[in-house]
N, C-alpha and C positions, 0 to 999 in steps of 0.2 A: 392346762394351765398351769395344771398338778406337776403335771412333769418338769412344765421349764419351771417353777418354782424349786422342784428337788434339785435337775442340775445347778442351779445359781448355790442352794445351800450346801450344793457338794464339793462344787468347784471353787467358788470364792474361798471359803476357807483354806482352801488349799494355798490358792496362789497367794493369798494377802503372809501366809507364812513362808513360803518361798521366798517371798520378796524382804518379810524383816528377818529372816534367816542369812540373807545373802546380801551382801554390802555393796556384791559388782554391779548389783540390779539398780544401786543409786549413781551410776556413774555418767556423767552428761558432761563433761568435757574433756577437752586435751588436757587441759592442766593435771586432771584427778589419775589419769590414765599411767602420766608416768614419773608421779610424785608418791608412789605408793608401796607400801610393805605389804610382803606375804604375812596372811593372818595364822600363824603356827609359832612352835615352841622356839623360844631363843632368838624372839624378832622384834624390833621396833615398833610401835603402832604406826610412826611417822618418819621419813629418813632425814636424820640430822647431819651436822660436820660431826667427826671422825678422828680428830687430829692426832690423838693418841696409841692408833693404830699401828701394832706391828707386824700385824699380817692383815691379807688384803686390803694393801695400801692404797691399791686402785682407785678406793670409793672413801680415802679418807674427807674429801670435800663434801660427800651427800650417800649417807650409809643407812641402809636399816639395820647391820650390825652394829653391836656395841664391840667395845673391844675387847669383852671376855668371851663374845659370841668369836670373835676372830679367833682367839686363841684356842680355843674350842675344835674350831675347824682345823686348826694348825697341829694341833696335839690326836688328832681322829678321835674326840673323846664326845660324840655326837650323836643321839641317836641310839648307840650301842651296837652301830655299824662298822663290821672288820672288815675290812680293804685285805688285808690277808690270809686267807681262810686256805688260801694254796702257796701258802708261802709267799715272802716278803715281797712287796710289788718292786720292781726296780725304780731306783731316785726317780729316772724322767717320765715314767707312768705317774706315779704317786702324788708328784708335785702338779702333773696332770690337773687329776681328781682334785688337787688340794685348790687350785685356782679355778678349776670349774665351780668347785662346791661356794669360793668367795663370789663366783658371778651370780648363783642361783641364792643364795642367803642375803646376798650384801646390796644387787644392784634395787634401784626402786624404780627401774624403766622396763619391767616385767609386765607392769598391768595391762597391755593388750593381749595374753596372753594368759593370765591368772584363769583359773577356774575352780569353784565351791566344790568342796570333798564331803564326804559324810561322815568321815571321823573326826572322833573326837579330839585328837592328838594331834592330825594333821589338818586342818580347815581347810586350808586352797595348796595349789600346785601351782606350777608352772605348766604348761600344755602345746608340744610344737610350736616352742620359740625358733624361730627361721636361723639357724646355726650357719655362720660360712665357711663354705666347703675347706678352705685353706684352713681353720680352725679345726675341723672334723678331721682331717687327713694328717695333722702335727699331732693331734690327740691319739690315734690310732698308732701311727709309727711311732710315738712312744710308749704304745701298748702292746703292740701285738706279738711283741715274744716272751708276756708276762703269761701266769694262767691265773684260772680261772674255774668253777664249776658249776658256774650258771649263764642263761642268757639276759633273763630280766633280773637286773638287781635292785628293780624298786618292789616288786609286784609279782610273787609265787616262784621266785627261782631261789630262794636260798629257805632251809629250815630255821623256821624260827620256833620251831615246839618246843626247842631246849628253852628258847629265851622264856615263854610262856610259863611252863613249869618252873623255872628259877624266878621266878614272881612270889614264889612260896616263902622264897628264901630271902631276895632281894627286896629294897624297898625302893627302887627305882627302875625303871625298863633299860634307862642308859646304861643299866650296869650290865644286861644280857646282851648276847653277842648274836648275830647269824649263824651259820656252819653249811657245808654243802648236805643236798638232801643225800638222803639213804641210794647208795646206787651209782651216782656221779661221781663221774673221776674227773681229776683237773687234768683241765687241756691248755694250748696255747689260744689268748684270744685269739690271734690270727684263722685258727682251726675251727673256734665256736662262730666266729661273724662272719668271715669269711672275705668283708668288705669292709673300708672307713663308712659307709654309709648305714650300713645295717650294724656296727658299732654303736656310734654315733647315736642314732636313731631308737636302738632296741635295748640299749645299757641300761635307761634311766625310764623303762616304759613309754617310749614319745615323748620325754620331755621338750625332746628337739625334731626339728625335720630338717633336713642339710639343704641349703642354697646355694648356687653359684656366685661367685664372687664377681657378678658382673651386674654392671648398671641396669636397673629395671623404664625402661622409658615411658610406661604408663602410670608410672608411681610420682611423676614429676620430680623427680630427685635424682642427680647423679651419682648418686653414691649406690654400693652395691643394697638393694633391701634382705641384709641380714647382720646378726649379731656377731661382735667379736667376744672373745674369752681373753680377758687381760691378763699379763703373765705377770706374774711379782716380781718387780724390782726390772722391769721390761720399759725403756724410755721413751716407749710409745703407749703406756697404760692409761692416762689423763686421755692423748687424744682419741682411744679406741672409745672410751666409754662416753666421751661426748659425741663421740659417732652413735654410739650404741642408745641413745636419749633422744638424735634426731632422728633415728629409724622408729623409734617407739612413737614418737610424735607422729609421724608418717602414719602406722599403723592405727592409730587411735584415730587421726581424724578420718579415714574411711569408713572404720567401724562405728563412727558418730556418724556418718553420711547413708551406711547404708540401715544403718537402724531409724535414725530420723527424719533423713531430706535424700535417700537415696543413693546415687551417685554411684561411685567406684563397686562392680559387685566382688573384684576377686581377692587374690590374698587370705589373709585371716590366721585362721589357728583357732587356740582355744579361748583367746580372750572375747572373742564375738559371744558366745554363750551367755556371758550373764545379761548384756546388755539387749541381745536377742531375746531373750525370755524375758524382759521387763516387756518388751513390745508386746509379745506374744500375747502377755499376760491381760494387757492392756485393751489390746485386741481382742481376745476372750470374752474380758468382763461386758466390754458393750455389744457384745454377740448375744451374750447371754440377757443383758438389760434389753436388747431389741426384740430378742424372742418374745418376751414375755410382754413388752409394752404393746407390741405388734399381734 
């Protein structure tokens, strides 16, 4: 009995704390999954119309970005990240990264793929978002002849040591920049990644998983089960945003069925983490109480 009481006294506070620190555990309906902004710097709490956007305009009807955030994306004045560590990126490549940045920062439809982070600066991130293969190929083709010195641009690829030390003289981390690690040389992106899939999945530490642009029958949808990156000024941008919203709803519904009502067991990505942990927590509490009572 004492051992059982110890298990509850040790585990229960951890479960309660995890739930209190992770809002993703409280998502129980599809609408909440597809109308949510990532919890991090430069992001709104809830998506709203932003008709004054001059960049990232695909999301003007419902955006997680303010006009100021969208301007920061276009000016590359965000998080201290320098795209041009090996010389200036080509315009085609730089424009694609800007559009991808808009997608990550401004889209309210990434809820099914959000995961909790322990960082005080970045509290959540998108993980394994299903990126349409055609978009990945276009992104890679735009950048394959440009230069870089790192494979993982998000975590561990660059030297941020100078960034940490520069905090002694700078007041904002945004004023510090990434740099090539000592001994690492600038190579063509095509030499570092070798394939479009490798580039798209590794450049931002598996923010994406590449998915073929073919309909998936068992998802009860005739649309490809993948997300598009709308290009700035493209005539079909709003259509792609609407497509992404529909795919996010399909994914959210399947997550909720798996967690709360069984159903479809495939698909997924990072978004399952929050709700699955919530169900696991409740099951663990029930099991611990059963041990004590029995």
